[in-house]
One Martini backbone bead per residue (centre of mass of N, CA, C, O) as a GRO file, in nm:
protein
  307
    1MET     BB    1   1.396  -0.076   2.216
    2ASN     BB    2   1.114  -0.232   2.096
    3THR     BB    3   0.843  -0.485   2.124
    4LEU     BB    4   0.620  -0.679   1.905
    5PRO     BB    5   0.401  -0.919   1.912
    6PHE     BB    6   0.349  -1.192   1.688
    7THR     BB    7   0.159  -1.362   1.417
    8LYS     BB    8   0.191  -1.601   1.174
    9MET     BB    9  -0.060  -1.645   0.917
   10HIS     BB   10  -0.274  -1.880   0.719
   11GLY     BB   11  -0.490  -1.900   0.419
   12LEU     BB   12  -0.383  -2.066   0.170
   13GLY     BB   13  -0.125  -1.854   0.179
   14ASN     BB   14  -0.280  -1.610   0.299
   15ASP     BB   15  -0.075  -1.383   0.456
   16TYR     BB   16  -0.052  -1.270   0.806
   17VAL     BB   17  -0.011  -1.031   1.047
   18TYR     BB   18  -0.066  -1.075   1.404
   19VAL     BB   19  -0.233  -0.870   1.652
   20ASP     BB   20  -0.291  -0.812   1.996
   21GLY     BB   21  -0.537  -0.573   2.087
   22PHE     BB   22  -0.576  -0.640   2.398
   23LEU     BB   23  -0.249  -0.571   2.461
   24HIS     BB   24  -0.195  -0.385   2.203
   25THR     BB   25  -0.088  -0.072   2.053
   26VAL     BB   26  -0.151   0.077   1.723
   27ALA     BB   27  -0.103   0.383   1.587
   28ASP     BB   28   0.009   0.280   1.274
   29PRO     BB   29  -0.113   0.036   1.072
   30ALA     BB   30  -0.028   0.117   0.790
   31ALA     BB   31   0.271   0.131   0.838
   32LEU     BB   32   0.311  -0.151   0.959
   33ALA     BB   33   0.215  -0.308   0.713
   34VAL     BB   34   0.437  -0.224   0.527
   35ALA     BB   35   0.679  -0.327   0.695
   36VAL     BB   36   0.601  -0.631   0.752
   37SER     BB   37   0.534  -0.718   0.441
   38ASP     BB   38   0.817  -0.724   0.367
   39ARG     BB   39   1.004  -0.992   0.215
   40HIS     BB   40   1.307  -0.861   0.289
   41ARG     BB   41   1.264  -0.637   0.553
   42GLY     BB   42   1.051  -0.816   0.697
   43ILE     BB   43   0.831  -1.068   0.746
   44GLY     BB   44   0.610  -1.133   0.544
   45SER     BB   45   0.315  -1.035   0.362
   46ASP     BB   46  -0.031  -0.935   0.276
   47GLY     BB   47  -0.041  -0.816   0.583
   48LEU     BB   48  -0.249  -0.676   0.845
   49ILE     BB   49  -0.391  -0.800   1.163
   50LEU     BB   50  -0.629  -0.698   1.402
   51VAL     BB   51  -0.708  -0.813   1.734
   52LEU     BB   52  -1.007  -0.689   1.886
   53PRO     BB   53  -1.214  -0.533   2.055
   54PRO     BB   54  -1.515  -0.458   2.050
   55GLU     BB   55  -1.738  -0.235   2.003
   56PRO     BB   56  -1.957  -0.062   2.151
   57GLY     BB   57  -2.263  -0.261   2.122
   58VAL     BB   58  -2.131  -0.512   1.997
   59ASP     BB   59  -2.219  -0.843   1.900
   60ALA     BB   60  -1.904  -0.959   2.003
   61GLN     BB   61  -1.577  -1.097   2.069
   62VAL     BB   62  -1.438  -0.976   1.812
   63ARG     BB   63  -1.208  -0.772   1.613
   64MET     BB   64  -1.137  -0.675   1.270
   65ARG     BB   65  -0.832  -0.540   1.118
   66MET     BB   66  -0.745  -0.475   0.768
   67PHE     BB   67  -0.418  -0.461   0.597
   68ASN     BB   68  -0.248  -0.403   0.340
   69ALA     BB   69   0.072  -0.393   0.202
   70ASP     BB   70   0.008  -0.068   0.139
   71GLY     BB   71  -0.199   0.024   0.394
   72SER     BB   72  -0.471  -0.046   0.306
   73GLU     BB   73  -0.809  -0.069   0.403
   74SER     BB   74  -1.025  -0.345   0.465
   75ALA     BB   75  -1.329  -0.493   0.546
   76MET     BB   76  -1.230  -0.777   0.422
   77CYS     BB   77  -1.121  -1.138   0.496
   78GLY     BB   78  -1.160  -1.460   0.458
   79ASN     BB   79  -0.885  -1.582   0.551
   80GLY     BB   80  -0.840  -1.396   0.790
   81VAL     BB   81  -1.094  -1.460   0.971
   82ARG     BB   82  -1.023  -1.752   1.029
   83CYS     BB   83  -0.757  -1.671   1.185
   84VAL     BB   84  -0.893  -1.511   1.401
   85CYS     BB   85  -1.039  -1.744   1.529
   86LYS     BB   86  -0.782  -1.904   1.601
   87PHE     BB   87  -0.646  -1.692   1.769
   88ALA     BB   88  -0.869  -1.653   1.985
   89VAL     BB   89  -0.907  -1.949   2.078
   90ASP     BB   90  -0.604  -2.043   2.127
   91ARG     BB   91  -0.569  -1.783   2.341
   92GLY     BB   92  -0.837  -1.733   2.515
   93ILE     BB   93  -1.024  -1.489   2.424
   94ALA     BB   94  -1.219  -1.707   2.304
   95SER     BB   95  -1.499  -1.984   2.282
   96ALA     BB   96  -1.711  -1.954   2.093
   97ASN     BB   97  -1.964  -2.175   1.921
   98PRO     BB   98  -2.002  -1.954   1.760
   99LEU     BB   99  -1.813  -1.686   1.638
  100ARG     BB  100  -1.812  -1.327   1.677
  101VAL     BB  101  -1.708  -1.097   1.409
  102GLN     BB  102  -1.595  -0.782   1.366
  103THR     BB  103  -1.641  -0.605   1.064
  104GLY     BB  104  -1.669  -0.400   0.787
  105ARG     BB  105  -1.930  -0.589   0.709
  106GLY     BB  106  -1.970  -0.692   0.999
  107VAL     BB  107  -2.118  -0.951   1.167
  108LEU     BB  108  -1.973  -1.271   1.195
  109SER     BB  109  -2.015  -1.619   1.166
  110LEU     BB  110  -1.808  -1.880   1.333
  111SER     BB  111  -1.730  -2.213   1.271
  112TRP     BB  112  -1.546  -2.454   1.461
  113THR     BB  113  -1.264  -2.695   1.429
  114ALA     BB  114  -1.083  -2.924   1.591
  115GLY     BB  115  -0.810  -3.090   1.635
  116SER     BB  116  -0.606  -3.316   1.791
  117ASP     BB  117  -0.463  -3.071   1.965
  118GLY     BB  118  -0.722  -2.850   2.006
  119SER     BB  119  -0.693  -2.677   1.774
  120VAL     BB  120  -0.777  -2.484   1.519
  121GLU     BB  121  -0.847  -2.598   1.173
  122SER     BB  122  -1.152  -2.518   1.092
  123VAL     BB  123  -1.367  -2.279   0.907
  124SER     BB  124  -1.696  -2.153   0.912
  125VAL     BB  125  -1.847  -1.888   0.708
  126ASP     BB  126  -2.073  -1.625   0.735
  127MET     BB  127  -2.062  -1.386   0.463
  128GLY     BB  128  -2.314  -1.310   0.349
  129ALA     BB  129  -2.455  -1.128   0.131
  130PRO     BB  130  -2.442  -1.027  -0.173
  131ILE     BB  131  -2.337  -0.747  -0.366
  132LEU     BB  132  -2.476  -0.609  -0.689
  133PRO     BB  133  -2.504  -0.320  -0.720
  134CYS     BB  134  -2.307  -0.120  -0.880
  135ALA     BB  135  -2.281   0.118  -0.662
  136ARG     BB  136  -2.209  -0.097  -0.420
  137VAL     BB  137  -1.937  -0.233  -0.485
  138PRO     BB  138  -1.799  -0.016  -0.654
  139ALA     BB  139  -1.940   0.114  -0.977
  140ALA     BB  140  -1.870   0.279  -1.300
  141TRP     BB  141  -2.071   0.288  -1.605
  142PRO     BB  142  -2.151   0.338  -1.911
  143GLY     BB  143  -2.502   0.241  -1.917
  144LEU     BB  144  -2.509   0.172  -1.606
  145ALA     BB  145  -2.714   0.123  -1.359
  146PRO     BB  146  -2.670   0.149  -1.018
  147HIS     BB  147  -2.899  -0.084  -0.946
  148GLU     BB  148  -2.754  -0.275  -1.128
  149PRO     BB  149  -2.629  -0.567  -1.218
  150VAL     BB  150  -2.314  -0.723  -1.314
  151VAL     BB  151  -2.384  -0.969  -1.562
  152ALA     BB  152  -2.231  -1.073  -1.822
  153SER     BB  153  -2.084  -0.804  -1.943
  154VAL     BB  154  -1.996  -0.706  -2.256
  155VAL     BB  155  -1.955  -0.404  -2.213
  156LEU     BB  156  -1.748  -0.418  -1.990
  157ALA     BB  157  -1.539  -0.598  -2.121
  158SER     BB  158  -1.480  -0.428  -2.369
  159ALA     BB  159  -1.371  -0.186  -2.212
  160LEU     BB  160  -1.142  -0.333  -2.070
  161ARG     BB  161  -1.000  -0.423  -2.333
  162SER     BB  162  -0.928  -0.132  -2.429
  163THR     BB  163  -0.732  -0.094  -2.187
  164VAL     BB  164  -0.531  -0.361  -2.203
  165GLY     BB  165  -0.575  -0.506  -2.460
  166ASP     BB  166  -0.546  -0.784  -2.664
  167GLY     BB  167  -0.331  -0.959  -2.554
  168PRO     BB  168  -0.417  -1.019  -2.240
  169TRP     BB  169  -0.727  -1.077  -2.331
  170GLY     BB  170  -0.734  -1.333  -2.519
  171ALA     BB  171  -0.778  -1.560  -2.277
  172LEU     BB  172  -1.064  -1.428  -2.248
  173ASP     BB  173  -1.368  -1.382  -2.189
  174PRO     BB  174  -1.641  -1.145  -2.301
  175VAL     BB  175  -1.684  -1.143  -1.972
  176ALA     BB  176  -1.843  -0.994  -1.666
  177THR     BB  177  -1.836  -0.974  -1.303
  178LEU     BB  178  -1.992  -0.815  -1.021
  179VAL     BB  179  -1.887  -0.841  -0.668
  180SER     BB  180  -1.980  -0.800  -0.324
  181MET     BB  181  -1.820  -0.886   0.014
  182GLY     BB  182  -1.737  -0.582   0.123
  183ASN     BB  183  -1.560  -0.626  -0.136
  184PRO     BB  184  -1.438  -0.583  -0.452
  185HIS     BB  185  -1.526  -0.781  -0.761
  186LEU     BB  186  -1.368  -0.924  -1.055
  187VAL     BB  187  -1.497  -1.151  -1.294
  188LEU     BB  188  -1.316  -1.377  -1.496
  189TRP     BB  189  -1.315  -1.578  -1.785
  190CYS     BB  190  -1.159  -1.908  -1.871
  191ALA     BB  191  -0.978  -2.193  -2.003
  192ASP     BB  192  -0.691  -2.084  -1.872
  193VAL     BB  193  -0.521  -1.954  -1.606
  194GLY     BB  194  -0.222  -1.991  -1.716
  195ALA     BB  195  -0.273  -1.795  -1.982
  196VAL     BB  196  -0.291  -1.553  -1.785
  197ASP     BB  197  -0.171  -1.216  -1.743
  198LEU     BB  198  -0.200  -1.099  -1.437
  199ALA     BB  199   0.042  -0.897  -1.403
  200VAL     BB  200  -0.091  -0.706  -1.620
  201ILE     BB  201  -0.408  -0.674  -1.561
  202GLY     BB  202  -0.437  -0.630  -1.264
  203PRO     BB  203  -0.330  -0.329  -1.212
  204VAL     BB  204  -0.518  -0.196  -1.422
  205LEU     BB  205  -0.800  -0.287  -1.305
  206GLU     BB  206  -0.773  -0.198  -1.013
  207ARG     BB  207  -0.730   0.123  -1.132
  208HIS     BB  208  -0.978   0.168  -1.271
  209PRO     BB  209  -1.215   0.428  -1.301
  210ALA     BB  210  -1.467   0.240  -1.244
  211PHE     BB  211  -1.307   0.195  -0.952
  212PRO     BB  212  -1.303   0.392  -0.670
  213GLU     BB  213  -1.185   0.137  -0.470
  214ARG     BB  214  -1.103  -0.049  -0.639
  215ILE     BB  215  -0.995  -0.400  -0.732
  216ASN     BB  216  -1.054  -0.738  -0.746
  217VAL     BB  217  -0.894  -0.994  -0.950
  218HIS     BB  218  -1.047  -1.272  -1.139
  219VAL     BB  219  -0.950  -1.587  -1.273
  220VAL     BB  220  -1.166  -1.836  -1.434
  221GLN     BB  221  -1.199  -2.204  -1.429
  222VAL     BB  222  -1.419  -2.439  -1.549
  223ILE     BB  223  -1.451  -2.775  -1.484
  224ASP     BB  224  -1.732  -2.778  -1.344
  225ARG     BB  225  -2.029  -2.726  -1.167
  226GLY     BB  226  -1.836  -2.785  -0.878
  227ARG     BB  227  -1.562  -2.664  -1.024
  228VAL     BB  228  -1.275  -2.446  -0.975
  229ARG     BB  229  -1.024  -2.234  -1.115
  230MET     BB  230  -0.805  -1.979  -0.956
  231ARG     BB  231  -0.693  -1.630  -0.975
  232THR     BB  232  -0.529  -1.348  -0.789
  233TRP     BB  233  -0.573  -0.993  -0.769
  234GLU     BB  234  -0.498  -0.780  -0.506
  235ARG     BB  235  -0.567  -0.509  -0.364
  236GLY     BB  236  -0.256  -0.396  -0.231
  237SER     BB  237  -0.088  -0.700  -0.305
  238GLY     BB  238  -0.154  -0.870  -0.550
  239ILE     BB  239  -0.045  -1.176  -0.596
  240THR     BB  240  -0.210  -1.449  -0.456
  241GLN     BB  241  -0.290  -1.765  -0.311
  242ALA     BB  242  -0.558  -1.630  -0.183
  243CYS     BB  243  -0.935  -1.559  -0.180
  244GLY     BB  244  -1.215  -1.569  -0.004
  245THR     BB  245  -1.406  -1.347  -0.113
  246GLY     BB  246  -1.344  -1.430  -0.414
  247ALA     BB  247  -1.463  -1.711  -0.406
  248CYS     BB  248  -1.747  -1.612  -0.338
  249ALA     BB  249  -1.784  -1.445  -0.589
  250VAL     BB  250  -1.752  -1.675  -0.792
  251ALA     BB  251  -1.991  -1.842  -0.698
  252VAL     BB  252  -2.201  -1.628  -0.756
  253ALA     BB  253  -2.140  -1.580  -1.057
  254GLY     BB  254  -2.186  -1.872  -1.151
  255VAL     BB  255  -2.477  -1.881  -1.078
  256LEU     BB  256  -2.586  -1.630  -1.233
  257GLU     BB  257  -2.465  -1.758  -1.520
  258GLY     BB  258  -2.493  -2.084  -1.520
  259ARG     BB  259  -2.209  -2.248  -1.455
  260MET     BB  260  -2.315  -2.318  -1.160
  261ASP     BB  261  -2.377  -2.433  -0.863
  262GLY     BB  262  -2.427  -2.397  -0.507
  263VAL     BB  263  -2.173  -2.593  -0.498
  264VAL     BB  264  -1.818  -2.516  -0.442
  265GLN     BB  265  -1.494  -2.597  -0.561
  266ALA     BB  266  -1.197  -2.417  -0.492
  267SER     BB  267  -0.897  -2.371  -0.673
  268LEU     BB  268  -0.599  -2.262  -0.542
  269PRO     BB  269  -0.270  -2.214  -0.508
  270GLY     BB  270  -0.308  -2.283  -0.177
  271GLY     BB  271  -0.598  -2.434  -0.224
  272GLU     BB  272  -0.912  -2.521  -0.067
  273LEU     BB  273  -1.258  -2.429  -0.119
  274ARG     BB  274  -1.589  -2.410   0.026
  275LEU     BB  275  -1.891  -2.323  -0.137
  276SER     BB  276  -2.217  -2.159  -0.060
  277TRP     BB  277  -2.511  -2.070  -0.280
  278PRO     BB  278  -2.864  -2.047  -0.336
  279GLY     BB  279  -2.938  -1.748  -0.356
  280GLY     BB  280  -3.030  -1.436  -0.352
  281SER     BB  281  -3.035  -1.336   0.003
  282ALA     BB  282  -2.832  -1.532   0.073
  283SER     BB  283  -2.571  -1.669   0.214
  284VAL     BB  284  -2.233  -1.720   0.217
  285THR     BB  285  -2.034  -2.014   0.243
  286MET     BB  286  -1.713  -2.078   0.409
  287LEU     BB  287  -1.463  -2.343   0.382
  288GLY     BB  288  -1.157  -2.355   0.587
  289PRO     BB  289  -0.845  -2.310   0.677
  290ALA     BB  290  -0.611  -2.255   0.968
  291THR     BB  291  -0.270  -2.119   1.016
  292THR     BB  292   0.019  -2.148   1.196
  293VAL     BB  293   0.360  -2.057   1.166
  294PHE     BB  294   0.460  -1.810   1.371
  295GLU     BB  295   0.645  -1.647   1.628
  296GLY     BB  296   0.718  -1.301   1.743
  297SER     BB  297   0.931  -0.994   1.737
  298TRP     BB  298   0.897  -0.654   1.674
  299VAL     BB  299   1.132  -0.416   1.610
  300HIS     BB  300   1.111  -0.088   1.761
  301ASP     BB  301   1.086   0.288   1.818
  302GLY     BB  302   0.759   0.383   1.824
  303ALA     BB  303   0.659   0.532   1.557
  304VAL     BB  304   0.451   0.303   1.456
  305VAL     BB  305   0.326   0.162   1.715
  306GLY     BB  306   0.363   0.287   1.994
  307ALA     BB  307   0.224   0.217   2.307
   0.00000   0.00000   0.00000
């Protein structure tokens, strides 16, 4: 039997298994993601993240590939990319500050701050500008033009309501907003996030035919113009402790709808994120922690991991 070294890390409880792709090759990362993510028979995580050399010609120090617990690959993960920064800097793979990370969303710039022990403690990420045209989220809905953004759409929300039924929808406002941060997000508003049966509406909306690449679902409670509370159903992983790109999408949606100002503190089950978006074509900035949990070795027969 062979072993594959790994590191378990999390950003606000959004946890992933990290593998050093500079040293190790994973032949089938989708299968490995499913295996390691199992919380009873594996390591337990929301997915797998490979920290790799950047592709030739790309101006970055490292590359991130992220796989959900069901093996599907996503372009971006806000909590995950902060941990990629910590992984790379703490292990001496890279030392640049800001660090440039190649992702499925493009190359992102991450500024990091070290704690008292010299390791990376918090990371600020330039997440890029939000993507709002319906077709680029992507989403398709009768009556909505592909080039138009879906902001506070009563038509969209009403159609979703007919899909999930009146029961679970009753705790939500009859509006919805779509935002892509390199991965698609559906933002739903409510008076109390605890009153929403996310386990019921999440899987239905994730796989709704309006969303050809599935979608992340967020229920959001506005505390005041600078603070929200939110819960997330992530495509491919289910209910998670936090979603960095989702928090960015919520900040964007709140500004677009006039519910919030440009600086937002988001309270998630796993902790706090600080978001900033001045509007227009500007980038969203996300500030939050990155934490190492433990290191270990995954025992395998070579079929999933490969050489």
